[in-house]
N, C-alpha and C positions, 0 to 999 in steps of 0.2 A: 831578769831583763830590767833594765828601766825608763821608764815614761821617757826620756833620753835618747837613751841603745836603743831603743826599739826607732825612736823618728832618723839617728843616722843610720842604722837598717833602715832602714825606706829611700830616703836620701839614694841609699847606696845604688840599689836598686833600683829604679832611678835614672843614673847618669850611667844606667850603660844605654839608657836607651839617647839618643840623638835625634831621632824624628817626634815634631807631641802626635804622631799617626799611632807612630809605635806604642807612647806613652798610653794615652787613649785607649789601646789596644789592652796594653799591661791590666789597667784600668776595671778595664770584662774581665777580662781574668779572675782579677782578685774578687768579683765580683756573686763569680759567678762562685768558687769558693768561701764563700759568705754560709758559713751556718744553718741550714734554714729557721726561721722564727719560729715560736712555738704562734699553731695558727688565732688562738688561745688570745695574743696579743698584734693581732691587725686589728685593731681593729679604732673609730672614732680617737677615741683615747690615745692614743701612742701617735696616733698619726704628725709628724711636726710639719705648724704652720710656717707658711716662708718659703716653700719649700717648691718647685711647679710642677714638678713630679707625686708622684705621693710614698711617701718616707714612715716608715714604724719601725719605731724605738723605742726598747724594753729597758725597765735595770731593774735589780736585783744585786741585797747587798748579801756575799759570802765572806763567812771568816772576819768581816771588815772592809771588802776590796771590790767593788762597787763590777759589775761582769755584764754584760751591755749584752741584748740581739737586735737587727735587727735587720730588715727583706724594703727594699722598692720594684717598683712598677718599673722606670727605667734603669736599662742598661752601667749606662756612665754612672750613675746617682748610689747603686748602688755598689760600685767600684767605689764609690769614692767617703762610702760610709762603713764599707767595710775597711780600709782604707781606719780612721778615726775607731774604730772598735778596735782592730788590731795593735794600735798606741796608743789608746788608754784603757782597757777594760780587765780587769785583774789587776787596779791597783787601791787605792784607798780612794777618796772622796780632796785630804786637804791634795796627793799629789795629782788628782788630773783637774784642782780648782787652780792649782801651777804653776801646769803643763805648757809649756812653750809648741805655738803653733806654731813656731818658722818651718820648719822643714816643711808646709803645704808650701812658701816661699821657693825654702829652695826646689823642688820635688818642680819649681812652677805650675803648680796647678790654676793662680789664684789667676793668670795671668793669660791662661788658656780659658777659661772660664766664660762661659756667653753670662752676662751681665742675673741671668736669669737663675742660673747654676749657682753662682757664686752668693744669689743671698743664701740660695737653696742651703749652701755649708755652713755662712755663718746662719741658720737658723737651727744646724743642725748642732756644732760648734754650742751654742747661747741652750739648743736642750739637749747638750750629757754636762754640762754645764750648771744646771739649773736640778739635775737630779742627782750633784754630787754633789751639791749643796745642800736638797734635803736631805743626804744622806748624812749630810757629817750633821745639824742641824737636831733630826733624829738620835745619832750619836750621842750627843749630847745632851737634852733630852734625858739620855738610858746611865746619866754620870751624877 
């Protein structure tokens, strides 16, 4: 599945809910389903700065594709990062860097987040893109 196809799937899932409280509940459920991050990555080196909650993000490249794992100490934030990982993990660096994050607007997430959570979301996206850039540079150096 492409990033766009995954994004469309997320938009379709969230469109089933009319009420934002139901969408928040769904986000919490997504967070509960987030695979557990290896404890060795729950360090300050993997903390995303700019998030009110503690969010750890790890990335590794496997067969040219970036695999993300994450965790958070806040249930909504864990749901948000799980959504990002679901859409972006398993893709090549250039695909991640070219990704359109408008699915977040389409589901109404950004307009329903507090300013501090919105800043945290922006920080999560920025960190994901930084990982993608780093892996892209690393692979260019190998050429």
